[in-house]
C-alpha positions in Angstrom: 66.7 45.9 94.6 64.2 47.4 92.1 62.7 45.1 89.6 62.2 47.8 87.0 65.2 49.8 86.0 65.0 53.4 84.9 61.2 53.4 85.3 58.9 55.9 86.9 56.4 55.4 89.6 52.9 55.6 88.2 50.5 58.2 89.5 48.0 56.5 91.8 45.1 55.0 89.9 46.3 56.2 86.5 46.2 52.6 85.1 42.6 51.5 85.9 42.7 48.5 83.6 45.5 46.8 85.5 44.6 43.8 87.7 46.6 42.2 90.5 46.5 38.4 90.3 47.0 36.7 93.7 47.7 33.0 94.4 46.9 31.4 97.7 50.1 29.9 99.3 48.6 29.0 102.7 45.5 29.7 104.7 46.7 33.3 105.4 49.4 34.0 102.8 48.9 35.2 99.2 51.6 35.7 96.6 51.4 38.0 93.5 52.7 35.9 90.6 51.5 38.3 87.9 49.3 41.0 86.8 46.5 41.1 84.2 44.5 43.5 82.1 40.7 44.1 82.4 39.1 43.2 79.0 35.5 43.3 80.1 33.4 43.8 83.2 33.9 40.2 84.1 37.1 39.1 82.5 40.9 39.6 83.0 43.6 38.4 80.5 47.0 37.3 81.7 49.9 35.3 80.5 49.5 31.5 80.7 52.7 31.0 82.7 51.1 33.0 85.6 48.7 30.1 86.3 50.1 26.8 87.5 46.8 25.1 88.2 43.3 25.3 86.9 41.9 25.4 90.5 40.0 28.7 90.6 39.8 28.5 94.4 43.5 29.3 94.8 43.4 32.6 92.9 41.8 36.0 93.4 41.9 39.3 91.5 42.3 42.8 93.0 41.3 45.9 91.1 41.9 49.5 92.0 45.0 49.0 94.2 48.0 51.2 93.7 50.5 49.8 96.2 50.3 46.1 97.1 52.3 46.7 100.3 49.9 49.2 101.7 46.4 48.8 103.1 44.9 51.7 101.2 41.3 50.9 102.2 40.2 50.9 98.5 40.0 48.5 95.7 37.9 45.5 94.8 38.6 41.8 95.4 37.1 39.1 93.2 37.1 35.3 93.3 37.7 33.5 90.0 34.9 31.4 88.6 36.6 30.1 85.5 40.0 29.9 83.8 39.8 29.7 80.0 42.8 28.5 78.1 43.2 30.1 74.7 45.8 29.4 72.0 48.0 26.4 72.4 51.4 25.5 71.0 52.4 22.0 71.8 50.6 22.1 75.1 51.9 25.5 76.1 49.1 27.9 76.5 49.9 31.4 75.6 46.9 33.4 77.0 44.4 32.8 79.8 41.2 34.6 80.3 40.1 34.7 83.9 36.4 35.1 84.6 35.5 36.6 87.9 32.5 37.2 90.1 31.3 40.8 90.1 
């Protein structure tokens, strides 16, 4: 079933500021819990509920992909180097900035 109702498929690479956030589930399996937005050449912003641990080694960021189910042979993959919590409300963090290697 579709997760977005009455939406339209975006033209490939028409949203270049979008980032795919991946979380390591096992040695060979990655899950996509959320997306993020590029805010600088080395930082991505995402919702805090997308991150369930501060261990940077279990996350990576993909930029430039259009279809996560296809090996398009394009895109860039980055490891995270820091997760910055910003804005708290009774221990619930609202926004996270993810710093990545270039």
